[in-house]
C-alpha positions in Angstrom: -33.0 183.9 90.2 -35.7 181.8 91.9 -36.1 179.4 89.0 -32.4 178.9 88.2 -31.4 175.2 87.6 -28.6 175.6 90.1 -31.1 175.8 92.9 -31.8 172.0 92.5 -28.1 171.1 92.4 -26.8 172.9 95.5 -27.6 173.0 99.2 -27.4 176.6 100.6 -26.6 177.7 104.1 -26.1 181.2 105.3 -24.9 183.2 108.3 -24.3 186.8 109.1 -21.0 188.7 108.7 -20.8 191.1 111.7 -18.6 194.1 112.3 -17.4 195.6 115.6 -20.5 197.8 115.8 -22.5 194.5 115.8 -24.1 195.4 112.5 -24.6 192.7 109.8 -22.6 194.0 106.9 -22.5 191.0 104.6 -23.6 187.4 104.2 -21.6 184.2 104.4 -23.1 181.7 102.0 -22.2 178.0 102.0 -22.6 176.1 98.8 -22.5 172.3 98.7 -23.6 169.7 96.2 -27.3 168.8 96.6 -26.7 165.0 96.9 -24.1 163.2 99.0 -22.9 161.2 96.0 -22.3 164.2 93.8 -19.1 165.5 95.4 -17.3 165.2 92.1 -20.1 166.7 90.1 -19.0 169.3 87.5 -20.1 172.9 88.1 -19.7 175.9 85.9 -18.1 178.6 88.0 -19.1 181.4 85.6 -22.7 180.3 85.8 -22.6 180.3 89.6 -21.0 183.7 89.7 -23.6 185.1 87.3 -26.4 183.6 89.4 -25.0 185.0 92.6 -24.8 188.4 91.0 -28.5 188.3 90.4 -29.2 187.0 93.9 -27.0 189.5 95.6 -27.1 192.8 93.6 -24.6 195.5 94.6 -25.9 197.4 97.6 -24.8 200.8 99.0 -24.5 199.3 102.5 -22.2 196.5 101.4 -19.0 195.9 103.5 -16.0 197.9 102.4 -12.7 197.4 104.2 -9.4 199.1 103.5 -6.9 196.4 103.8 -3.5 196.9 105.4 -0.3 195.7 103.7 -0.3 191.9 103.5 2.3 189.4 104.8 4.8 188.4 102.2 4.8 191.7 100.4 2.3 193.5 98.1 0.5 196.7 98.5 -2.6 197.5 100.5 -5.8 196.0 99.1 -9.4 197.1 99.6 -12.7 195.2 99.3 -15.0 196.8 96.8 -18.4 196.7 98.4 -18.1 193.1 99.5 -21.6 191.7 100.0 -21.0 188.0 100.0 -18.4 185.6 101.5 -18.7 182.3 99.7 -17.7 179.0 101.3 -17.6 176.3 98.6 -18.0 173.0 100.4 -16.2 170.7 97.9 -13.0 170.8 95.9 -14.8 170.8 92.5 -17.0 173.7 93.5 -14.1 175.7 94.7 -12.0 175.0 91.6 -14.9 176.1 89.4 -15.3 179.4 91.3 -11.6 180.1 91.1 -11.7 179.4 87.3 -14.6 181.9 86.8 -14.3 185.6 86.1 -13.2 187.5 89.2 -16.0 189.3 91.1 -14.7 191.7 93.7 -18.0 191.9 95.6 -18.0 188.2 96.3 -15.2 187.0 98.6 -14.1 183.3 98.2 -12.8 181.3 101.1 -9.8 179.1 100.2 -8.8 176.4 102.8 -5.1 176.7 103.6 -4.4 173.0 103.2 -5.5 173.3 99.5 -3.1 176.0 98.4 -0.3 173.5 98.4 -1.7 172.4 95.1 0.3 174.3 92.5 -2.7 174.5 90.1 -5.0 175.9 92.7 -2.4 178.3 94.0 -2.0 179.6 90.4 -5.7 180.1 90.1 -5.7 182.0 93.4 -3.1 184.4 92.2 -4.9 184.9 88.9 -8.1 185.7 90.7 -6.3 188.2 93.0 -4.6 189.9 90.2 -8.0 190.3 88.5 -9.4 192.0 91.6 -11.1 189.2 93.5 -11.4 189.3 97.3 -10.0 186.0 98.7 -9.9 184.7 102.3 -7.3 182.2 103.5 -9.2 179.8 105.7 -7.0 178.3 108.4 -3.2 178.4 108.9 -0.9 176.8 106.3 1.5 174.2 107.5 4.4 176.1 105.9 4.7 179.9 105.2 3.3 180.7 101.8 5.4 182.2 99.0 5.2 186.0 99.1 3.2 186.4 95.9 0.6 183.8 97.0 0.3 185.3 100.5 -0.3 188.7 99.0 -3.3 187.3 97.1 -5.4 187.0 100.3 -7.2 190.1 101.6 -8.6 188.3 104.7 -7.6 185.5 107.1 -10.4 183.3 108.3 -10.3 181.0 111.3 -12.7 179.4 113.8 -13.1 179.9 117.6 -10.8 176.9 118.4 -8.0 178.0 116.2 -4.8 179.5 117.7 -4.4 183.2 116.8 -1.8 183.8 114.1 1.4 185.3 115.4 2.1 188.8 114.1 0.9 189.9 110.7 -1.5 192.7 109.7 -3.9 191.0 107.3 -7.5 191.6 108.6 -9.1 188.5 110.2 -12.6 187.2 110.2 -13.6 184.6 112.9 -16.0 181.9 111.5 -18.6 179.8 113.2 -19.3 182.2 116.1 -22.2 180.8 118.1 -22.3 182.7 121.4 -21.9 186.3 122.6 -18.8 185.2 124.5 -17.2 183.9 121.3 -18.1 187.2 119.5 -16.5 189.3 122.2 -13.4 187.0 122.3 -13.0 187.3 118.5 -13.0 191.1 118.6 -10.8 191.2 121.7 -8.3 189.0 119.7 -8.2 191.6 117.0 -10.6 190.2 114.4 -12.3 192.9 112.3 -15.3 190.7 111.5 -17.1 187.6 112.7 -19.3 185.2 110.8 -22.0 183.2 112.5 -25.0 183.7 114.8 -24.1 184.6 118.3 -27.4 183.5 119.9 -26.0 181.6 122.9 -28.2 179.5 125.1 -31.8 180.3 125.7 -32.6 182.0 129.1 -33.7 179.6 131.9 -37.1 180.1 133.5 -36.9 182.6 136.4 -38.9 182.9 139.6 -38.9 186.7 139.2 -40.2 188.3 136.0 -37.8 190.6 134.2 -39.0 194.0 133.3 -39.6 194.7 129.6 -38.3 197.9 128.1 -41.0 200.6 127.8 -40.8 200.7 124.0 -41.5 197.0 123.9 -44.3 197.2 126.4 -46.3 199.3 123.9 -45.9 196.8 121.1 -46.9 193.9 123.5 -50.0 195.8 124.6 -50.9 196.4 120.9 -50.4 192.8 120.0 -52.7 191.7 122.9 -55.4 194.3 121.9 -55.2 193.3 118.2 -55.5 189.7 119.3 -58.8 190.7 121.1 -59.8 192.6 117.9 -60.5 195.8 119.9 -61.9 198.8 118.1 -59.4 201.0 116.1 -60.0 204.0 118.5 -58.5 202.0 121.4 -55.6 200.8 119.3 -54.9 204.4 118.1 -54.9 205.6 121.7 -52.1 203.2 122.5 -50.1 204.3 119.5 -50.4 208.0 120.4 -48.2 207.3 123.4 -45.4 206.3 121.0 -45.3 208.3 117.8 -42.0 206.7 116.8 -43.6 203.3 116.9 -46.5 204.5 114.7 -44.0 205.9 112.2 -42.1 202.6 112.0 -45.3 200.6 111.6 -46.4 202.7 108.7 -42.9 202.6 107.1 -42.9 198.8 107.3 -46.3 198.5 105.7 -45.4 200.9 102.9 -42.1 199.1 102.2 -41.7 197.2 98.8 -41.4 194.0 100.7 -45.0 194.3 101.8 -46.3 194.5 98.3 -49.3 196.8 98.7 -50.6 198.7 95.6 -51.7 201.7 97.7 -49.9 203.9 100.2 -51.0 203.6 103.8 -51.2 207.0 105.5 -52.5 206.2 109.0 -52.9 203.4 111.5 -56.7 203.4 110.9 -56.1 203.1 107.2 -53.7 200.2 107.8 -56.3 198.3 109.8 -58.9 198.9 107.1 -56.6 197.5 104.4 -54.9 194.7 106.3 -57.4 193.5 108.9 -56.4 192.3 112.4 -54.5 189.2 111.6 -52.1 190.8 109.1 -51.6 193.7 111.3 -50.6 191.4 114.1 -48.0 189.9 111.8 -46.3 193.2 111.4 -46.5 194.1 115.1 -44.6 190.8 115.6 -42.0 192.0 113.2 -41.7 195.3 115.1 -41.4 193.5 118.5 -38.6 191.4 117.1 -36.7 194.4 115.8 -37.3 197.1 118.4 -34.4 196.5 120.8 -32.0 199.4 121.2 -29.2 197.1 122.4 -26.4 197.0 119.8 -25.6 193.5 120.8 -29.1 192.4 119.7 -28.6 193.6 116.0 -27.6 190.1 114.7 -30.5 188.5 116.6 -33.1 191.0 115.2 -31.6 190.4 111.7 -32.0 186.7 112.1 -35.5 186.8 113.6 -37.0 188.7 110.7 -35.5 186.3 108.2 -36.6 183.3 110.1 -40.2 184.4 109.8 -39.9 185.2 106.1 -38.2 181.9 105.3 -40.7 179.8 107.2 -43.6 181.6 105.5 -42.0 181.1 102.1 -41.6 177.4 102.7 -45.4 177.0 102.6 -46.2 179.8 100.1 -47.5 177.3 97.5 -50.0 175.8 100.0 -52.6 178.5 99.4 -53.3 178.6 103.1 -52.9 182.2 104.3 -53.5 181.4 107.9 -50.7 178.7 107.8 -48.3 181.2 106.2 -49.1 183.8 108.8 -48.7 181.5 111.8 -45.3 180.2 110.5 -44.2 183.8 110.0 -45.1 184.6 113.6 -43.3 181.4 114.8 -40.1 182.3 113.0 -40.1 186.0 114.1 -40.8 185.0 117.7 -38.3 182.1 117.8 -35.5 184.4 119.1 -37.8 186.5 121.3 -36.5 184.8 124.5 -33.0 186.0 123.8 -34.1 189.4 122.7 -36.1 190.0 125.8 -34.0 188.0 128.2 -36.9 185.8 129.3 -37.6 182.1 128.8 -40.5 181.2 126.5 -42.2 179.5 129.5 -42.4 183.0 131.0 -42.9 185.1 127.9 -45.8 183.1 126.5 -47.9 184.0 129.6 -48.1 187.6 128.2 -47.6 187.2 124.4 -50.6 185.6 122.7 -49.7 183.0 120.0 -51.5 180.2 118.3 -51.1 176.7 119.9 -49.0 175.3 117.1 -46.6 178.3 117.5 -46.5 177.9 121.2 -45.5 174.2 120.9 -42.7 175.0 118.5 -41.3 177.9 120.6 -41.2 175.5 123.6 -39.4 172.9 121.5 -42.3 170.5 121.8 -43.5 168.2 119.0 -46.0 169.8 116.7 -46.5 170.7 113.0 -44.3 173.8 113.1 -41.2 172.5 114.9 -39.8 170.8 111.8 -39.9 174.1 109.9 -38.1 175.9 112.7 -35.5 173.1 112.8 -34.9 173.4 109.0 -34.3 177.1 109.3 -31.8 176.5 112.1 -30.0 174.0 110.0 -29.7 176.5 107.2 -28.3 179.1 109.7 -25.8 176.6 111.0 -24.7 175.9 107.3 -25.1 172.2 108.1 -25.5 170.5 104.7 -26.4 167.1 106.1 -29.0 168.5 108.5 -30.6 170.7 105.7 -31.0 167.7 103.5 -32.5 165.6 106.4 -34.9 168.3 107.6 -36.1 169.1 104.1 -36.8 165.4 103.5 -38.8 165.2 106.7 -41.0 168.0 105.4 -41.1 166.4 101.9 -39.5 169.5 100.4 -36.9 169.4 97.7 -33.6 171.2 98.0 -34.7 173.5 95.2 -37.8 174.5 97.1 -35.8 175.2 100.3 -33.3 177.3 98.3 -36.1 179.3 96.6 -37.7 180.0 100.0 -34.3 181.2 101.4 -33.5 183.5 98.5 -37.0 184.9 98.3 -37.0 185.6 102.1 -33.6 187.3 102.0 -34.7 189.5 99.1 -37.9 190.5 100.9 -36.0 191.2 104.1 -33.6 193.5 102.3 -36.6 195.5 101.0 -38.0 196.0 104.5 -34.8 197.7 105.8 
């Protein structure tokens, strides 16, 4: 999967597919040609589908929706463990995917303006008859023929699009960027949204906002680990929150951590890991400890940001660099998660200077890595190319880092 030739030929971007409970239930993956002059390059759709099957194996938690009867006739349809919604940025890419064997677990977005092409419309119907999950993106200029309309299990639009009149096909809102857009999409009847509803960062405040008690324990531990206090003092803090101790041990023993021995206690963890690696996993706990359902997409993204940034320099052989970039990525959404600006937060959360500069948006060696990850999240092909070149990384290296990070993150959950 991580050495496939396609990694050098495509640019990847990804965002979360979120349900009404604010859980991330699938991934929206944008595929685009790797170079700006390869828009007409030939791609083997069957090869892409096979590769995606390796990158996104079937999971028990994959999205499954029972579809209502579709406009234009046809019976009810259901997604069969949909785990990926594919946005092919380019006509040749889309055509190759529609010509490939149908894969129900991978939904394919089809722009409405393109279904006027009889050949593409025929491919859509063939895919649907074979069990594929297809999403009609945007509104067609004219009503679709009944058989063609019945081929689509989802309607996909963006925040600026007018709501379709009537109809019962489930809708997914694309490109959601703020909590207000997320709320508006669900209020308008969408069953899913795709995007990252981060919103704007909090402004500095004259009064410090109280941190939830469960987060205070983690912050205290991070500060104590940073000072390398004796394990007895660290254990004393953990005794006040047995649930936190359990979560920490569970994280450390997860397949994504890669230890060859099972960790049975906090003391054992410190003996095996040392202070710096332990601090890394406390950062992970801090970024995923909120009990607010609306924070689920943000916690999901924070963990993956840290893992992607770490993977981008995995070949450097510098363990300290990898650890600091991991912390930078995980903490990059801490301001939204805790409702405090970084100017306020960094007074109580110890981070290395290079991390501090990046979190404040100031120039430094880590900011370009953070900007690259943000471009991947925004599914901005041009920006991904530009940010990768700035770091002297190839598209293939960036794609490998993304897929490795997403695989590791899935093992941690």
